[in-house]
Short mmCIF file of the C-alpha atoms (twelve columns), coordinates in Angstrom:
data_MODEL
# 
_entry.id   MODEL 
# 
loop_
_atom_site.group_PDB 
_atom_site.id 
_atom_site.type_symbol 
_atom_site.label_atom_id 
_atom_site.label_alt_id 
_atom_site.label_comp_id 
_atom_site.label_asym_id 
_atom_site.label_seq_id 
_atom_site.Cartn_x 
_atom_site.Cartn_y 
_atom_site.Cartn_z 
_atom_site.pdbx_PDB_model_num 
ATOM 1   C CA . UNK A 1   0.000  0.000  0.000   1 
ATOM 2   C CA . UNK A 2   1.431  3.393  -1.009  1 
ATOM 3   C CA . UNK A 3   1.179  6.517  1.136   1 
ATOM 4   C CA . UNK A 4   1.902  10.117 0.200   1 
ATOM 5   C CA . UNK A 5   4.315  12.063 2.420   1 
ATOM 6   C CA . UNK A 6   1.396  14.198 3.599   1 
ATOM 7   C CA . UNK A 7   -0.610 11.092 4.568   1 
ATOM 8   C CA . UNK A 8   2.320  9.701  6.547   1 
ATOM 9   C CA . UNK A 9   2.704  13.022 8.380   1 
ATOM 10  C CA . UNK A 10  -1.011 13.041 9.242   1 
ATOM 11  C CA . UNK A 11  -0.846 9.509  10.626  1 
ATOM 12  C CA . UNK A 12  2.184  10.316 12.762  1 
ATOM 13  C CA . UNK A 13  0.493  13.400 14.214  1 
ATOM 14  C CA . UNK A 14  -2.593 11.343 15.150  1 
ATOM 15  C CA . UNK A 15  -0.474 9.066  17.332  1 
ATOM 16  C CA . UNK A 16  1.308  11.960 19.024  1 
ATOM 17  C CA . UNK A 17  4.397  12.580 16.906  1 
ATOM 18  C CA . UNK A 18  5.195  15.975 15.402  1 
ATOM 19  C CA . UNK A 19  6.989  15.931 12.047  1 
ATOM 20  C CA . UNK A 20  9.817  18.465 12.174  1 
ATOM 21  C CA . UNK A 21  11.114 19.894 8.879   1 
ATOM 22  C CA . UNK A 22  14.775 20.299 8.000   1 
ATOM 23  C CA . UNK A 23  16.276 23.749 8.710   1 
ATOM 24  C CA . UNK A 24  16.147 24.738 5.036   1 
ATOM 25  C CA . UNK A 25  12.499 23.720 4.800   1 
ATOM 26  C CA . UNK A 26  11.714 25.734 7.933   1 
ATOM 27  C CA . UNK A 27  13.495 28.758 6.472   1 
ATOM 28  C CA . UNK A 28  11.500 28.465 3.253   1 
ATOM 29  C CA . UNK A 29  8.291  28.657 5.276   1 
ATOM 30  C CA . UNK A 30  9.143  32.355 5.580   1 
ATOM 31  C CA . UNK A 31  8.566  32.638 1.800   1 
ATOM 32  C CA . UNK A 32  11.738 34.674 1.201   1 
ATOM 33  C CA . UNK A 33  12.345 36.633 -1.971  1 
ATOM 34  C CA . UNK A 34  16.049 37.164 -1.179  1 
ATOM 35  C CA . UNK A 35  18.423 34.758 0.597   1 
ATOM 36  C CA . UNK A 36  21.845 35.961 1.773   1 
ATOM 37  C CA . UNK A 37  24.119 32.906 1.924   1 
ATOM 38  C CA . UNK A 38  27.170 33.759 4.053   1 
ATOM 39  C CA . UNK A 39  29.835 31.067 4.137   1 
ATOM 40  C CA . UNK A 40  28.622 29.494 0.919   1 
ATOM 41  C CA . UNK A 41  31.476 27.005 0.457   1 
ATOM 42  C CA . UNK A 42  30.765 25.220 -2.860  1 
ATOM 43  C CA . UNK A 43  27.084 26.199 -2.865  1 
ATOM 44  C CA . UNK A 44  25.567 23.282 -0.976  1 
ATOM 45  C CA . UNK A 45  23.013 25.406 0.887   1 
ATOM 46  C CA . UNK A 46  21.943 27.373 -2.187  1 
ATOM 47  C CA . UNK A 47  21.676 24.187 -4.241  1 
ATOM 48  C CA . UNK A 48  19.433 22.705 -1.541  1 
ATOM 49  C CA . UNK A 49  17.203 25.779 -1.770  1 
ATOM 50  C CA . UNK A 50  16.834 25.203 -5.505  1 
ATOM 51  C CA . UNK A 51  16.088 21.488 -5.065  1 
ATOM 52  C CA . UNK A 52  13.301 22.457 -2.677  1 
ATOM 53  C CA . UNK A 53  11.697 24.760 -5.211  1 
ATOM 54  C CA . UNK A 54  13.012 28.189 -4.223  1 
ATOM 55  C CA . UNK A 55  13.354 30.353 -7.351  1 
ATOM 56  C CA . UNK A 56  14.079 33.758 -5.808  1 
ATOM 57  C CA . UNK A 57  17.384 35.591 -5.620  1 
ATOM 58  C CA . UNK A 58  20.349 34.088 -3.775  1 
ATOM 59  C CA . UNK A 59  23.486 36.076 -2.942  1 
ATOM 60  C CA . UNK A 60  26.370 33.874 -1.840  1 
ATOM 61  C CA . UNK A 61  29.596 34.953 -0.129  1 
ATOM 62  C CA . UNK A 62  32.680 32.719 -0.175  1 
ATOM 63  C CA . UNK A 63  36.240 33.992 0.463   1 
ATOM 64  C CA . UNK A 64  38.531 30.977 -0.183  1 
ATOM 65  C CA . UNK A 65  39.792 31.281 -3.783  1 
ATOM 66  C CA . UNK A 66  39.877 27.579 -4.722  1 
ATOM 67  C CA . UNK A 67  36.447 26.997 -3.178  1 
ATOM 68  C CA . UNK A 68  35.030 30.076 -4.887  1 
ATOM 69  C CA . UNK A 69  36.001 28.605 -8.266  1 
ATOM 70  C CA . UNK A 70  33.906 25.516 -7.494  1 
ATOM 71  C CA . UNK A 71  31.047 27.731 -6.338  1 
ATOM 72  C CA . UNK A 72  31.177 29.555 -9.685  1 
ATOM 73  C CA . UNK A 73  30.795 26.266 -11.519 1 
ATOM 74  C CA . UNK A 74  27.704 25.320 -9.515  1 
ATOM 75  C CA . UNK A 75  26.081 28.733 -10.027 1 
ATOM 76  C CA . UNK A 76  27.087 29.106 -13.670 1 
ATOM 77  C CA . UNK A 77  23.674 28.518 -15.241 1 
ATOM 78  C CA . UNK A 78  21.586 30.216 -12.545 1 
ATOM 79  C CA . UNK A 79  20.914 33.855 -13.408 1 
ATOM 80  C CA . UNK A 80  19.244 34.505 -10.026 1 
ATOM 81  C CA . UNK A 81  22.278 33.326 -8.045  1 
ATOM 82  C CA . UNK A 82  24.818 36.119 -7.424  1 
ATOM 83  C CA . UNK A 83  28.311 35.474 -6.053  1 
ATOM 84  C CA . UNK A 84  30.751 37.610 -4.055  1 
ATOM 85  C CA . UNK A 85  34.343 36.564 -3.472  1 
ATOM 86  C CA . UNK A 86  34.724 37.829 0.086   1 
ATOM 87  C CA . UNK A 87  33.993 37.163 3.747   1 
ATOM 88  C CA . UNK A 88  31.621 39.127 5.937   1 
ATOM 89  C CA . UNK A 89  32.538 40.348 9.391   1 
ATOM 90  C CA . UNK A 90  32.448 43.204 11.870  1 
ATOM 91  C CA . UNK A 91  34.786 45.527 9.965   1 
ATOM 92  C CA . UNK A 92  36.367 46.021 6.565   1 
ATOM 93  C CA . UNK A 93  39.776 44.335 6.643   1 
ATOM 94  C CA . UNK A 94  42.010 41.708 5.091   1 
ATOM 95  C CA . UNK A 95  42.354 38.724 7.403   1 
ATOM 96  C CA . UNK A 96  43.957 35.259 7.295   1 
ATOM 97  C CA . UNK A 97  41.568 32.391 6.629   1 
ATOM 98  C CA . UNK A 98  42.585 29.050 8.141   1 
ATOM 99  C CA . UNK A 99  41.879 26.520 5.398   1 
ATOM 100 C CA . UNK A 100 40.864 22.990 6.357   1 
ATOM 101 C CA . UNK A 101 41.245 19.779 4.384   1 
ATOM 102 C CA . UNK A 102 37.435 19.679 4.682   1 
ATOM 103 C CA . UNK A 103 36.930 23.136 3.227   1 
ATOM 104 C CA . UNK A 104 33.502 23.701 4.816   1 
ATOM 105 C CA . UNK A 105 35.315 23.826 8.191   1 
ATOM 106 C CA . UNK A 106 37.675 26.639 7.155   1 
ATOM 107 C CA . UNK A 107 37.467 29.722 9.353   1 
ATOM 108 C CA . UNK A 108 38.936 33.137 10.013  1 
ATOM 109 C CA . UNK A 109 39.310 31.895 13.578  1 
ATOM 110 C CA . UNK A 110 42.113 29.385 14.264  1 
ATOM 111 C CA . UNK A 111 41.096 25.939 15.527  1 
ATOM 112 C CA . UNK A 112 41.153 25.480 19.303  1 
ATOM 113 C CA . UNK A 113 42.608 22.573 21.259  1 
ATOM 114 C CA . UNK A 114 39.099 21.084 21.495  1 
ATOM 115 C CA . UNK A 115 39.007 20.680 17.723  1 
ATOM 116 C CA . UNK A 116 41.254 17.640 18.028  1 
ATOM 117 C CA . UNK A 117 39.007 16.168 20.696  1 
ATOM 118 C CA . UNK A 118 35.769 16.467 18.745  1 
ATOM 119 C CA . UNK A 119 36.884 16.650 15.106  1 
ATOM 120 C CA . UNK A 120 40.272 15.002 14.939  1 
ATOM 121 C CA . UNK A 121 39.804 14.190 11.254  1 
ATOM 122 C CA . UNK A 122 40.234 17.866 10.355  1 
ATOM 123 C CA . UNK A 123 43.607 19.343 9.428   1 
ATOM 124 C CA . UNK A 124 44.376 23.041 8.957   1 
ATOM 125 C CA . UNK A 125 47.385 23.088 6.692   1 
ATOM 126 C CA . UNK A 126 47.398 26.574 5.177   1 
ATOM 127 C CA . UNK A 127 46.137 30.138 5.473   1 
ATOM 128 C CA . UNK A 128 45.062 32.567 2.785   1 
ATOM 129 C CA . UNK A 129 44.448 36.309 3.055   1 
ATOM 130 C CA . UNK A 130 40.808 37.161 2.347   1 
ATOM 131 C CA . UNK A 131 38.871 40.440 2.060   1 
ATOM 132 C CA . UNK A 132 36.259 41.083 4.744   1 
ATOM 133 C CA . UNK A 133 33.368 43.559 4.532   1 
ATOM 134 C CA . UNK A 134 30.364 44.527 6.667   1 
ATOM 135 C CA . UNK A 135 26.998 43.360 5.385   1 
ATOM 136 C CA . UNK A 136 25.306 46.635 6.278   1 
ATOM 137 C CA . UNK A 137 27.854 48.509 4.135   1 
ATOM 138 C CA . UNK A 138 26.999 46.324 1.118   1 
ATOM 139 C CA . UNK A 139 23.272 45.922 1.643   1 
ATOM 140 C CA . UNK A 140 22.188 49.020 -0.286  1 
ATOM 141 C CA . UNK A 141 23.875 47.710 -3.444  1 
ATOM 142 C CA . UNK A 142 22.580 44.155 -2.946  1 
ATOM 143 C CA . UNK A 143 18.961 44.824 -2.067  1 
ATOM 144 C CA . UNK A 144 16.455 45.441 -4.876  1 
ATOM 145 C CA . UNK A 145 13.385 46.150 -2.808  1 
ATOM 146 C CA . UNK A 146 12.716 42.569 -1.738  1 
ATOM 147 C CA . UNK A 147 10.284 42.390 1.179   1 
ATOM 148 C CA . UNK A 148 11.259 39.111 2.843   1 
ATOM 149 C CA . UNK A 149 15.015 38.808 3.237   1 
ATOM 150 C CA . UNK A 150 16.580 35.914 5.141   1 
ATOM 151 C CA . UNK A 151 20.190 35.610 6.229   1 
ATOM 152 C CA . UNK A 152 22.011 32.292 6.578   1 
ATOM 153 C CA . UNK A 153 25.410 32.340 8.306   1 
ATOM 154 C CA . UNK A 154 27.702 29.309 8.485   1 
ATOM 155 C CA . UNK A 155 31.180 30.710 9.119   1 
ATOM 156 C CA . UNK A 156 32.665 28.214 11.571  1 
ATOM 157 C CA . UNK A 157 32.770 30.239 14.758  1 
ATOM 158 C CA . UNK A 158 32.827 33.673 13.113  1 
ATOM 159 C CA . UNK A 159 29.045 34.131 13.247  1 
ATOM 160 C CA . UNK A 160 29.089 36.831 15.943  1 
ATOM 161 C CA . UNK A 161 31.328 39.049 13.796  1 
ATOM 162 C CA . UNK A 162 29.000 38.597 10.814  1 
ATOM 163 C CA . UNK A 163 25.993 39.598 12.926  1 
ATOM 164 C CA . UNK A 164 27.887 42.618 14.279  1 
ATOM 165 C CA . UNK A 165 28.606 43.685 10.708  1 
ATOM 166 C CA . UNK A 166 24.916 43.370 9.834   1 
ATOM 167 C CA . UNK A 167 23.748 45.483 12.767  1 
ATOM 168 C CA . UNK A 168 22.557 48.357 10.588  1 
ATOM 169 C CA . UNK A 169 20.211 46.163 8.544   1 
ATOM 170 C CA . UNK A 170 19.034 43.471 10.964  1 
ATOM 171 C CA . UNK A 171 15.711 45.272 11.279  1 
ATOM 172 C CA . UNK A 172 15.206 44.670 7.547   1 
ATOM 173 C CA . UNK A 173 15.621 40.889 7.820   1 
ATOM 174 C CA . UNK A 174 12.727 38.495 8.277   1 
ATOM 175 C CA . UNK A 175 14.731 35.513 9.575   1 
ATOM 176 C CA . UNK A 176 18.285 34.448 10.379  1 
ATOM 177 C CA . UNK A 177 19.752 30.942 10.289  1 
ATOM 178 C CA . UNK A 178 22.981 30.360 12.228  1 
ATOM 179 C CA . UNK A 179 25.191 27.407 12.990  1 
ATOM 180 C CA . UNK A 180 25.852 27.549 16.740  1 
ATOM 181 C CA . UNK A 181 28.386 25.583 18.768  1 
ATOM 182 C CA . UNK A 182 27.505 23.890 22.023  1 
ATOM 183 C CA . UNK A 183 31.248 23.207 22.303  1 
ATOM 184 C CA . UNK A 184 33.363 26.030 20.806  1 
ATOM 185 C CA . UNK A 185 35.848 24.500 18.384  1 
ATOM 186 C CA . UNK A 186 37.641 27.679 17.275  1 
ATOM 187 C CA . UNK A 187 39.643 30.198 19.304  1 
ATOM 188 C CA . UNK A 188 37.446 33.151 20.211  1 
ATOM 189 C CA . UNK A 189 34.235 31.415 19.166  1 
ATOM 190 C CA . UNK A 190 31.345 32.406 21.453  1 
ATOM 191 C CA . UNK A 191 29.220 29.682 23.037  1 
ATOM 192 C CA . UNK A 192 25.734 29.129 21.688  1 
ATOM 193 C CA . UNK A 193 24.030 30.917 24.577  1 
ATOM 194 C CA . UNK A 194 25.938 34.130 23.812  1 
ATOM 195 C CA . UNK A 195 24.673 34.210 20.244  1 
ATOM 196 C CA . UNK A 196 21.165 33.336 21.361  1 
ATOM 197 C CA . UNK A 197 21.294 36.388 23.630  1 
ATOM 198 C CA . UNK A 198 22.705 38.568 20.841  1 
ATOM 199 C CA . UNK A 199 19.864 37.686 18.481  1 
ATOM 200 C CA . UNK A 200 17.247 38.136 21.222  1 
ATOM 201 C CA . UNK A 201 18.632 41.604 21.957  1 
ATOM 202 C CA . UNK A 202 18.131 42.441 18.282  1 
ATOM 203 C CA . UNK A 203 14.513 41.323 18.144  1 
ATOM 204 C CA . UNK A 204 14.806 37.695 17.000  1 
ATOM 205 C CA . UNK A 205 13.621 34.539 18.763  1 
ATOM 206 C CA . UNK A 206 14.776 30.960 18.057  1 
ATOM 207 C CA . UNK A 207 12.015 29.083 16.232  1 
ATOM 208 C CA . UNK A 208 13.745 25.838 15.270  1 
ATOM 209 C CA . UNK A 209 16.808 23.819 16.341  1 
ATOM 210 C CA . UNK A 210 18.374 20.911 14.447  1 
ATOM 211 C CA . UNK A 211 21.615 18.996 15.043  1 
ATOM 212 C CA . UNK A 212 24.397 19.900 12.619  1 
ATOM 213 C CA . UNK A 213 27.314 17.947 14.128  1 
ATOM 214 C CA . UNK A 214 26.706 15.132 16.616  1 
ATOM 215 C CA . UNK A 215 29.475 13.285 18.438  1 
ATOM 216 C CA . UNK A 216 29.408 9.504  18.180  1 
ATOM 217 C CA . UNK A 217 28.620 7.328  20.079  1 
ATOM 218 C CA . UNK A 218 27.383 9.670  22.840  1 
ATOM 219 C CA . UNK A 219 24.986 11.507 20.478  1 
ATOM 220 C CA . UNK A 220 26.070 14.778 22.115  1 
ATOM 221 C CA . UNK A 221 25.211 17.825 20.041  1 
ATOM 222 C CA . UNK A 222 28.391 19.739 19.181  1 
ATOM 223 C CA . UNK A 223 26.853 22.140 16.669  1 
ATOM 224 C CA . UNK A 224 23.261 23.002 15.822  1 
ATOM 225 C CA . UNK A 225 21.478 24.871 13.061  1 
ATOM 226 C CA . UNK A 226 19.084 27.429 14.539  1 
ATOM 227 C CA . UNK A 227 16.435 29.406 12.665  1 
ATOM 228 C CA . UNK A 228 15.553 32.745 14.282  1 
ATOM 229 C CA . UNK A 229 12.479 34.772 13.330  1 
ATOM 230 C CA . UNK A 230 11.558 38.341 14.096  1 
ATOM 231 C CA . UNK A 231 9.541  38.649 17.287  1 
ATOM 232 C CA . UNK A 232 6.830  40.504 15.329  1 
ATOM 233 C CA . UNK A 233 6.952  38.164 12.335  1 
ATOM 234 C CA . UNK A 234 5.155  34.982 13.380  1 
ATOM 235 C CA . UNK A 235 6.485  31.438 13.759  1 
# 
């Protein structure tokens, strides 16, 4: 007997289980018309948006040169996907990026001693100088009057700096998705509760949590994806 996904969800709810969407699906519930993709890597997040039916504008930021070339290949045939070869942070600067063998774990922040404990498979073998800009300094040139703008930030411990650099335009965002660390893995990375407080102070409440990196075999959450929505913007 075949069941549709919707039918399965209905049956699960009847017996007391709530079906929780993936973070990207939850973000798309906001019906954005512009997605700012900070820490794009090779375009995995943006490609997931497209697979899930999002056809609006995407603006991706990726500073590592070799990774940016791969991002360009993935975005090549998508006229609504705009790319910027830079990092976002709290101030305009040129900073060293610590490049990992798993490039999605590269960060402006150096790895801490706890990185070896929780992610010993990662190696940081080189650094590259990258340009850094504030989002609120760029926003006027990026924004084309879209009404529902969402910001996704996955910058491996550098999220607080990105939010600080967006301070002048946070009131124009509908939702923010961050990767937060329960165990800081990079030097100077704030704990999750500090970023939760920062977003609350700026008028956003956490609406959805999902594990992003779970330690085996303890199943301890090391990192989580969190979707924040404006306090006046619904769930």
